[in-house]
VEXLUM-393489 format. One record per residue (C-alpha): residue in three letters; x, y, z. Coordinates in steps of 0.5 Angstrom, whole numbers, plus 500, padded with zeros to 3 digits. Example, Ala and Ser with C-alpha at 12.3 -4.5 7.8 and 13.67 -1.06 7.14 Angstrom:
ALA, 525, 491, 516
SER, 527, 498, 514
END
This chain:
MET, 500, 500, 500
SER, 502, 507, 499
GLN, 505, 512, 504
ALA, 502, 519, 503
GLY, 502, 525, 508
ALA, 500, 524, 515
TYR, 493, 526, 518
ALA, 492, 528, 525
ALA, 485, 529, 529
VAL, 483, 530, 536
GLY, 476, 529, 540
GLY, 473, 525, 546
GLY, 480, 526, 550
VAL, 483, 522, 544
ALA, 489, 524, 539
VAL, 490, 520, 533
ILE, 495, 520, 527
GLY, 495, 516, 521
PHE, 501, 515, 516
GLY, 501, 510, 510
THR, 497, 505, 513
MET, 498, 506, 520
VAL, 494, 509, 525
THR, 496, 511, 532
ALA, 492, 513, 538
TYR, 494, 517, 545
LYS, 491, 520, 551
ALA, 490, 527, 548
ALA, 491, 530, 555
THR, 497, 526, 557
GLY, 500, 523, 551
GLN, 500, 516, 553
LEU, 500, 511, 548
LEU, 493, 507, 547
TRP, 494, 503, 541
HIS, 497, 502, 534
ALA, 493, 499, 528
SER, 494, 497, 521
ILE, 489, 498, 516
THR, 487, 491, 513
GLY, 480, 491, 510
VAL, 482, 495, 504
PRO, 485, 494, 497
THR, 492, 493, 496
GLY, 495, 500, 494
SER, 490, 504, 498
VAL, 492, 511, 500
MET, 490, 515, 507
VAL, 486, 521, 505
GLY, 484, 523, 512
VAL, 482, 521, 519
ARG, 476, 523, 524
VAL, 475, 522, 531
PHE, 468, 521, 534
PRO, 465, 519, 541
GLY, 468, 512, 541
VAL, 470, 511, 534
VAL, 475, 513, 529
ALA, 474, 514, 522
VAL, 480, 513, 517
GLY, 479, 515, 509
MET, 482, 510, 504
ILE, 482, 512, 497
PRO, 483, 505, 493
PRO, 488, 505, 487
ALA, 485, 507, 480
GLY, 479, 503, 478
PRO, 472, 503, 475
SER, 469, 504, 482
PRO, 471, 512, 484
GLY, 470, 514, 491
ARG, 474, 512, 498
ASP, 473, 507, 503
GLU, 471, 509, 510
VAL, 474, 504, 515
ILE, 471, 505, 522
LEU, 476, 503, 528
SER, 474, 503, 536
ALA, 477, 509, 539
ALA, 479, 504, 545
THR, 482, 499, 542
GLY, 484, 500, 535
ARG, 480, 494, 533
GLU, 477, 495, 526
ILE, 469, 495, 526
ARG, 466, 496, 519
THR, 468, 499, 512
TYR, 463, 503, 509
PRO, 463, 506, 501
ALA, 464, 513, 501
ALA, 465, 519, 496
THR, 472, 521, 495
TYR, 470, 528, 499
GLY, 465, 525, 503
GLY, 466, 520, 509
ALA, 464, 519, 516
ILE, 460, 526, 518
GLU, 457, 523, 525
ALA, 459, 517, 528
ASP, 459, 513, 535
THR, 459, 506, 537
GLY, 452, 504, 535
LYS, 452, 508, 528
THR, 456, 511, 523
VAL, 453, 517, 518
VAL, 457, 517, 511
VAL, 456, 521, 505
GLY, 457, 517, 499
ALA, 457, 519, 492
ARG, 450, 520, 491
SER, 447, 519, 498
VAL, 448, 520, 505
THR, 447, 513, 509
ALA, 446, 511, 516
TYR, 449, 504, 518
ALA, 449, 500, 524
ASN, 456, 499, 526
ALA, 454, 492, 529
THR, 451, 489, 523
GLY, 453, 494, 517
HIS, 445, 494, 516
VAL, 442, 501, 513
LEU, 438, 505, 518
TRP, 436, 510, 513
SER, 439, 513, 507
ARG, 437, 519, 503
THR, 439, 521, 496
THR, 443, 527, 494
GLY, 443, 527, 487
PRO, 449, 527, 482
ALA, 456, 526, 484
GLY, 460, 532, 486
GLN, 454, 536, 490
THR, 457, 541, 496
TRP, 455, 539, 503
ARG, 457, 542, 510
VAL, 455, 540, 517
SER, 452, 545, 522
GLY, 450, 542, 529
PRO, 445, 536, 528
ASP, 444, 538, 520
LEU, 447, 536, 514
TYR, 446, 541, 508
VAL, 447, 538, 501
THR, 446, 543, 495
VAL, 441, 542, 489
MET, 443, 544, 483
GLY, 439, 547, 477
ASN, 437, 544, 471
GLY, 439, 546, 463
ARG, 442, 553, 463
ASP, 442, 554, 471
GLN, 446, 547, 472
ALA, 452, 552, 476
VAL, 447, 555, 481
VAL, 444, 552, 487
THR, 437, 552, 487
GLY, 436, 549, 494
LEU, 439, 545, 500
ARG, 437, 539, 502
ARG, 437, 539, 510
ILE, 438, 532, 513
ASP, 437, 531, 520
LEU, 443, 526, 522
ARG, 440, 523, 528
THR, 433, 521, 524
GLY, 434, 522, 517
ALA, 428, 527, 516
GLU, 429, 531, 510
ARG, 427, 538, 508
LEU, 428, 542, 502
VAL, 430, 549, 503
ARG, 429, 554, 498
PRO, 431, 562, 497
PRO, 425, 566, 496
ARG, 428, 567, 489
SER, 430, 562, 484
ALA, 437, 561, 487
PHE, 442, 562, 492
THR, 447, 567, 490
GLY, 454, 565, 490
THR, 457, 558, 492
PHE, 455, 554, 498
SER, 461, 555, 502
ASP, 459, 554, 510
ALA, 454, 553, 515
VAL, 454, 556, 522
ASP, 449, 555, 527
GLY, 443, 554, 522
VAL, 446, 560, 518
VAL, 448, 558, 511
LEU, 453, 562, 507
PHE, 455, 563, 500
SER, 461, 566, 497
GLY, 462, 570, 490
THR, 465, 575, 486
ASP, 460, 580, 490
GLY, 462, 578, 497
VAL, 459, 574, 502
ARG, 451, 573, 503
ALA, 448, 569, 509
TYR, 441, 566, 509
SER, 437, 562, 514
GLY, 438, 555, 514
ALA, 431, 553, 516
THR, 427, 558, 511
GLY, 432, 560, 505
ARG, 431, 567, 507
PRO, 436, 572, 506
LEU, 439, 575, 512
TRP, 445, 579, 510
ARG, 450, 581, 505
ARG, 457, 583, 506
ALA, 460, 586, 499
ALA, 467, 585, 497
ALA, 469, 580, 503
VAL, 472, 573, 503
LEU, 470, 568, 508
GLU, 476, 566, 512
LEU, 474, 563, 519
ALA, 468, 561, 523
ASP, 467, 560, 530
SER, 461, 557, 532
GLY, 462, 558, 539
ARG, 461, 565, 539
ASP, 456, 565, 533
THR, 461, 569, 529
VAL, 465, 569, 522
TYR, 471, 572, 520
LEU, 471, 576, 513
ALA, 477, 579, 509
SER, 475, 585, 507
GLY, 479, 590, 504
SER, 485, 591, 509
LYS, 481, 588, 515
LEU, 479, 581, 518
ILE, 472, 583, 521
GLY, 468, 579, 525
VAL, 461, 579, 524
SER, 455, 576, 527
VAL, 453, 570, 523
VAL, 445, 571, 525
SER, 445, 579, 524
GLY, 451, 581, 520
THR, 453, 586, 525
VAL, 461, 587, 526
VAL, 463, 585, 532
SER, 471, 585, 531
SER, 476, 588, 527
ALA, 484, 586, 526
ALA, 489, 587, 520
ALA, 488, 582, 514
ALA, 495, 581, 514
VAL, 494, 576, 520
ALA, 489, 572, 516
GLY, 494, 568, 512
SER, 497, 565, 519
LEU, 490, 563, 522
TYR, 488, 556, 521
SER, 482, 555, 526
VAL, 478, 560, 531
SER, 475, 558, 538
ASP, 472, 562, 543
GLY, 475, 568, 539
VAL, 482, 566, 539
ALA, 485, 564, 533
LEU, 490, 558, 532
ALA, 496, 561, 528
LEU, 502, 557, 525
ASP, 509, 560, 523
GLN, 512, 557, 517
GLY, 519, 554, 516
GLY, 523, 549, 520
LEU, 522, 551, 527
GLY, 516, 555, 527
GLN, 511, 556, 533
ALA, 504, 556, 534
TRP, 501, 562, 537
GLY, 494, 564, 539
TYR, 491, 571, 537
ASP, 485, 574, 540
LEU, 481, 577, 535
SER, 478, 582, 539
THR, 484, 585, 543
ARG, 488, 584, 537
GLN, 494, 581, 541
VAL, 498, 574, 541
VAL, 496, 571, 548
TRP, 500, 565, 548
THR, 506, 562, 544
SER, 508, 555, 544
GLY, 516, 552, 543
PRO, 519, 551, 537
LEU, 516, 546, 533
PRO, 520, 542, 527
TRP, 517, 542, 520
PRO, 510, 544, 523
HIS, 504, 541, 519
PHE, 497, 542, 520
PHE, 492, 538, 517
VAL, 484, 539, 518
ASP, 479, 536, 514
LEU, 476, 541, 509
SER, 469, 539, 512
GLY, 471, 542, 518
LEU, 469, 535, 521
GLY, 474, 531, 526
GLY, 481, 534, 524
SER, 486, 537, 528
ALA, 481, 542, 532
SER, 475, 539, 535
PRO, 469, 543, 537
GLY, 468, 543, 545
SER, 476, 542, 546
ASP, 481, 546, 548
ILE, 487, 542, 545
VAL, 489, 542, 538
VAL, 494, 537, 535
LEU, 499, 539, 530
THR, 503, 534, 526
THR, 510, 535, 526
CYS, 516, 531, 523
ALA, 522, 528, 528
GLU, 526, 525, 522
VAL, 526, 528, 515
GLY, 528, 524, 509
ALA, 530, 526, 502
ALA, 525, 528, 497
GLY, 523, 522, 492
PRO, 522, 522, 485
SER, 515, 525, 485
ALA, 515, 529, 491
ALA, 515, 536, 491
GLY, 519, 536, 498
PRO, 522, 532, 503
VAL, 519, 526, 506
CYS, 517, 525, 513
LEU, 520, 519, 515
ARG, 517, 519, 523
PRO, 511, 524, 524
GLU, 509, 526, 531
LEU, 504, 529, 534
ALA, 504, 536, 538
ALA, 498, 537, 543
VAL, 497, 545, 544
LEU, 493, 547, 550
VAL, 489, 553, 547
END
């Protein structure tokens, strides 16, 4: 099997790193080794593309070798022991979006499906239309785009709002024919669309327009404070996701170093071989903490915002650093990490 990048995730007091076909779990608070497991239930040549941690289970995304069946395998492991529980089919940019020891909800190429982990049986399944639909999770709800027909194929005419607990589905449509822009995030029941004319917010329940911020780009979201951060001109502004009111402002120059934000404090990373992680208070515009030097720091976060290195409700962020670097391979763009390590940062 191939070895690609390393992926880190934290949640439920467990920190996990995946590398090649190996997955290792630690206690997030102490660094104590919990288990070390090898992924076996996938085709030879599969490549790891992500790790997510949920209550009681760890989900590992594996892309099989090129073939007639595009997509990925989502391997579910016990968070306590590393034992393989079940493998489910998933979309390439999908996978497990909610899970526990009892069930796993998986975004597939054309549907979202809840499975019983004990048996693998389908609990409920909802069709999401043609492959490639954009999706985002906000609390207990999954939002999936509904694209137009004919000449309007590039526009979002509606959103499927699916309850991840029950599978109940509701179609959300805007008052006009389509949402404006590209579906970019869902925060606390508000859906955000981005385009050349800025960022627009709509109610995730009714599709009603809430606010618009022209000439702005969505950078970060802080669900704990119901705030999104937008790059607007020379500033990074914090905006109430419900009302659009500006609640903070900082220099846009800092945005390129920020990776996530929780309770008003953003995690930032220096670049370079011995960079540092640091916390930046977006309200006071001050650095409130710094870490020690981190060798060749890397930060891996799932594009869906699920699992990932920064877990909602946790004050621990895990970074993947490299303890040993090897020479670049013939197809590699840079040096290869021979021994990845986790660095847990208390934020």
